[in-house]
C-alpha positions in Angstrom: 0.0 0.0 0.0 1.6 3.2 -1.2 1.3 6.2 1.2 3.2 8.7 -1.0 1.2 11.9 -1.1 -0.2 12.9 -4.5 0.2 16.3 -5.9 -3.1 17.6 -4.6 -2.3 16.4 -1.1 1.2 18.0 -1.2 -0.3 21.3 -2.3 -2.9 21.1 0.5 -0.2 20.3 3.0 1.9 23.3 1.9 -1.1 25.6 2.0 -2.1 24.5 5.5 1.5 24.6 6.8 1.9 28.2 5.5 -1.4 29.2 7.1 -0.4 27.7 10.5 3.0 29.3 10.3 1.4 32.7 10.0 -1.7 32.5 12.0 -1.5 29.7 14.6 2.1 28.9 15.7 3.1 32.5 16.6 0.1 32.7 19.0 0.6 29.3 20.7 2.3 30.7 23.7 -0.3 33.5 24.2 -3.1 31.0 23.8 -1.6 28.8 26.5 -1.0 31.7 28.9 -4.4 33.3 28.5 -6.5 30.2 28.0 -8.4 32.0 25.2 -9.3 30.1 22.0 -7.6 31.6 18.9 -10.7 33.0 17.3 -8.8 35.2 15.0 -7.1 32.2 13.3 -10.3 30.2 13.4 -12.2 32.8 11.4 -9.5 32.8 8.7 -9.6 29.0 8.6 -13.0 29.2 6.8 -11.4 30.1 3.5 -9.2 27.0 3.5 -12.0 24.8 4.6 -10.3 23.8 7.9 -13.6 24.1 9.8 -15.5 21.9 7.3 -13.1 19.0 6.8 -15.8 16.4 7.3 -18.6 18.4 5.8 -19.6 17.2 2.2 -19.1 19.5 -0.7 -22.9 19.8 -1.1 -23.1 21.6 2.2 -20.0 23.8 1.6 -17.2 21.5 2.6 -13.8 21.5 0.8 -14.2 18.0 -0.4 -10.8 16.8 1.0 -10.1 13.1 1.5 -9.5 11.5 4.9 -5.7 11.6 4.5 -5.8 15.3 3.7 -7.9 15.9 6.8 -5.3 14.1 8.9 -2.6 16.2 7.2 -4.4 19.4 8.2 -4.7 18.3 11.9 -1.1 17.4 12.0 -0.1 20.8 10.8 -2.3 22.4 13.3 -0.8 20.3 16.0 2.6 21.4 14.9 1.5 24.9 15.4 -0.5 24.9 18.6 -1.9 21.9 20.5 -4.9 23.9 21.9 -6.0 25.2 18.6 -5.6 21.9 16.9 -7.6 20.0 19.5 -10.5 22.4 19.4 -10.6 22.2 15.5 -10.1 18.4 15.6 -13.0 18.0 18.1 -15.2 20.3 16.0 -14.6 18.4 12.8 -14.2 14.9 14.0 -16.8 14.8 16.8 -19.1 17.8 16.3 -19.8 17.8 12.6 -19.3 14.1 11.7 -22.5 12.7 13.3 -24.6 15.3 11.5 -22.8 14.9 8.2 -23.1 11.1 8.3 -26.5 10.5 9.8 -28.3 13.9 10.1 -31.5 14.7 8.3 -31.4 17.1 5.3 -33.0 19.8 7.3 -30.4 19.6 10.1 -27.6 19.6 7.6 -28.9 22.7 5.8 -29.6 24.5 9.1 -26.3 23.7 10.9 -23.6 22.5 8.5 -24.0 25.1 5.8 -23.5 28.0 8.2 -20.4 26.3 9.7 -18.8 25.9 6.3 -19.5 29.5 5.4 -18.1 30.8 8.7 -21.3 32.4 9.9 -21.7 29.9 12.8 -19.5 28.9 15.8 -17.9 25.5 16.3 -19.6 22.2 17.1 -19.2 19.9 20.1 -20.1 16.3 21.2 -21.1 15.6 24.8 -20.5 12.0 25.8 -18.6 11.7 29.1 -20.5 12.1 32.4 -19.3 12.4 36.1 -19.8 8.6 36.4 -19.2 7.6 32.7 -16.0 7.8 30.8 -14.8 4.7 29.1 -18.0 2.8 30.0 -20.6 4.9 28.1 -23.1 2.0 27.9 -23.1 1.3 31.6 -22.5 4.8 32.9 -24.5 7.4 30.9 -27.5 8.6 32.9 -28.6 11.6 30.8 -32.1 10.9 29.6 -34.2 12.3 26.8 -38.0 11.7 27.0 -40.6 12.4 24.3 -43.2 14.9 25.1 -45.4 15.8 22.2 -43.2 16.9 19.4 -40.2 17.6 21.6 -37.4 15.8 23.4 -37.0 16.8 27.1 -33.4 16.2 28.2 -32.1 16.0 31.8 -28.6 15.1 32.9 -25.0 16.1 33.3 -22.0 15.9 31.0 -18.3 16.4 31.7 -15.2 17.2 29.6 -17.1 18.6 26.7 -14.6 20.1 24.4 -15.8 23.3 22.6 -19.1 23.6 24.6 -18.4 27.3 25.4 -17.5 28.2 21.8 -20.0 26.0 20.0 -23.2 26.7 18.1 -24.6 23.3 19.0 -23.8 20.2 21.1 -24.5 16.7 19.9 -25.7 15.0 23.0 -25.7 11.3 23.8 -28.7 10.4 25.9 -30.8 7.4 26.9 -34.0 7.6 24.8 -35.4 4.1 25.1 -34.9 1.3 27.6 -31.3 0.2 27.4 -30.9 2.4 24.2 -29.2 5.6 23.3 -29.6 8.3 20.8 -27.8 11.4 19.6 -29.7 14.6 19.7 -28.6 18.0 18.5 -29.0 20.7 21.2 -28.4 24.4 20.3 -26.3 26.1 23.0 -28.9 28.9 23.4 -31.6 26.4 24.4 -33.3 27.3 27.8 -32.2 24.9 30.6 -28.8 24.2 29.1 -26.0 25.4 31.4 -22.4 25.5 30.4 -19.9 25.8 33.3 -16.7 27.8 33.1 -13.8 26.2 31.4 -12.0 23.5 33.4 -8.5 24.4 34.7 -6.3 22.0 33.0 -2.6 20.9 32.9 -2.3 21.8 29.2 -4.3 22.6 26.1 -5.6 25.6 28.0 -6.8 27.3 24.8 -9.1 24.4 23.9 -12.0 25.0 26.3 -13.5 22.0 28.1 -16.7 22.3 30.1 -19.2 20.6 32.3 -22.7 20.8 30.8 -26.0 20.6 32.7 -29.4 19.8 31.1 -32.4 20.8 33.1 -35.6 20.1 31.2 -34.0 21.1 28.0 -36.5 21.0 25.2 -35.6 20.6 21.5 -37.7 19.5 18.6 -38.1 15.7 17.9 -36.6 16.5 14.5 -33.2 17.2 16.2 -32.7 13.5 16.6 -29.6 12.5 14.5 -30.2 9.3 12.6 -32.3 6.6 14.1 -33.5 6.4 17.7 -31.6 3.7 19.6 -28.5 3.9 17.3 -26.6 6.5 19.4 -23.9 4.2 20.7 -23.2 2.8 17.2 -23.0 6.3 15.8 -20.8 7.4 18.8 -18.3 4.5 18.4 -18.0 5.1 14.6 -17.5 8.8 15.2 -14.8 8.1 17.8 -13.0 5.8 15.4 -12.6 8.8 13.1 -11.7 11.1 15.9 -8.9 8.8 16.9 -7.3 9.3 13.5 -7.3 13.1 14.3 -5.8 12.6 17.7 -3.1 10.5 16.2 -2.4 13.2 13.6 -2.4 15.9 16.2 0.1 13.8 18.3 2.4 13.6 15.3 2.3 17.3 14.9 3.1 18.0 18.5 6.0 15.5 18.4 7.3 17.0 15.2 7.4 20.5 16.7 9.1 19.2 19.8 11.8 17.4 17.7 12.4 20.6 15.7 12.9 22.6 19.0 15.2 19.9 20.4 17.3 19.6 17.3 17.7 23.4 17.0 18.7 23.7 20.7 21.1 20.7 20.5 22.9 22.3 17.5 23.5 25.7 19.3 24.0 24.6 22.9 27.6 23.7 23.8 29.0 21.6 26.5 32.6 20.4 27.0 33.6 22.6 24.1 31.2 21.4 21.4 27.5 21.4 20.5 25.6 18.8 22.5 24.2 17.5 19.1 27.7 15.8 18.7 27.1 13.6 21.7 25.8 10.1 21.2 23.3 10.3 24.1 21.6 13.3 22.5 21.8 11.9 19.0 20.1 8.7 20.0 17.2 10.6 21.5 16.9 12.6 18.3 17.1 9.5 16.1 14.5 7.7 18.1 12.2 10.7 17.9 12.6 11.1 14.1 12.0 7.3 13.5 8.9 7.1 15.8 7.3 10.2 14.2 7.6 8.7 10.7 6.2 5.4 12.0 3.3 7.1 13.7 2.5 9.2 10.6 2.3 6.1 8.5 -0.1 4.5 10.9 -2.3 7.6 10.8 -2.2 7.7 7.0 -3.1 4.0 6.8 -6.1 4.4 9.1 -7.2 7.5 7.1 -6.8 5.6 3.8 -8.9 2.7 5.1 -11.6 5.2 6.2 -11.6 6.9 2.8 -12.0 3.5 1.1 -15.0 2.8 3.4 -13.3 -0.2 4.8 -13.2 -1.3 8.5 -10.7 1.1 10.1 -11.5 0.6 13.7 -8.4 -1.4 14.6 -6.2 0.8 12.4 -7.5 3.9 14.1 -6.9 2.5 17.5 -3.3 1.5 16.5 -2.6 4.9 15.1 -4.0 6.7 18.1 -2.2 4.4 20.6 1.2 4.5 19.0 1.1 8.2 18.1 -0.1 9.5 21.4 2.4 7.5 23.4 5.1 8.4 21.0 4.3 12.1 21.3 4.7 11.9 25.1 8.1 10.2 24.8 9.3 12.7 22.2 8.2 15.7 24.1 9.6 14.4 27.3 13.0 13.8 25.6 12.9 17.2 24.0 12.8 18.6 27.5 15.7 16.4 28.5 17.7 17.7 25.6 17.1 21.2 26.8 18.2 20.3 30.3 17.0 22.8 33.0 15.9 25.2 30.3 13.4 22.6 29.1 11.5 22.9 32.4 11.1 26.6 31.9 8.0 28.2 30.3 10.3 30.3 28.3 10.9 27.3 26.0 8.0 25.8 24.1 8.9 22.2 24.8 7.5 22.6 28.3 4.1 23.6 26.8 4.2 20.8 24.2 4.8 18.2 26.8 1.8 19.4 28.8 -0.3 19.4 25.7 0.8 15.9 24.6 -0.2 14.4 27.9 -3.9 14.4 27.2 -3.5 12.5 23.9 -3.2 9.2 25.7 -6.5 9.9 27.6 -9.0 11.8 25.4 -11.2 10.0 22.8 -10.3 6.6 24.4 -7.4 6.0 26.8 -4.4 3.9 25.7 -5.9 1.1 27.7 -9.2 1.2 25.7 -7.2 1.3 22.5 -5.4 -1.9 23.5 -8.8 -3.5 24.2 -10.1 -2.5 20.8 -7.0 -3.8 19.0 -7.0 -7.1 21.0 -10.7 -7.7 20.4 -10.2 -7.4 16.7 -7.3 -9.8 16.9 -9.2 -12.6 18.7 -12.7 -12.2 17.1 
């Protein structure tokens, strides 16, 4: 299987890289320090189609393939982990359920404005105070039919983008032992979005608790079929894991660049530390693992594009890339020595940002379960 990028993909990569170099990377430190999402860059992303990666062309999307979408998220991750995560969650989690299973009315009402830049981002609310990896057994949020409306009650946690979103796709129990996805506009009465969580990293990607108190939305806001919510969710998460893998590659790539530049200019014992084998081996391992992770991401994206089963491939890509990114960012700090522990150097931020990648959208332990189950089935 050949993963050499074609001309169109290379041109896309170059265009996104140039954009990120100008609009995203220079603001990464400020975004981390202020905890404010980079709206200025996000508004300019509309022209490139970066906020509509998973939206079909018929609704204003750029029509890029899955590998190109992964390329975009990697470049964003290279520039700023916070901005990349918010955009990845918006595309991979917030718009995907609507694009794949939403009604024509919902697509026209919500996807078209996003693609045109006249709407905010999108979010997906799954996790609850007592439900993380175990969605089936732990989700207590309920949606009941009353006339031509759904009435939703419950609590969600760790909802990325809730505070900057136009709508939140919500997983709720709708029938006995069944789940559904329902679109909830953020201005709906009874929906309360808590202040952003105070996190270790990714501070410019807002994460919120969300409370539903007799939230009423039209029955037509059901996405797809009632009772198919878990199936839609797991399929969506498979695609999201490709994005997290790509984002991890971008973070690691940025950390390696910083470590390499520092090693070339920092001297010890009369010569640049890049000349020492201990440093060279860390750099060599990082470069090798980044290439391997990228190929795993591309493979999963290719299978997705071909409409083949990509669940195991996505889990492998996410598992390896996220754990790789943590190692590479850790070693980038080690190359910097004491300076690497200082906030004056970007590797400190990159390490904090990379830490979540092994947790969000399925922990490393869950990825291993997915991979193993595919092996033995």
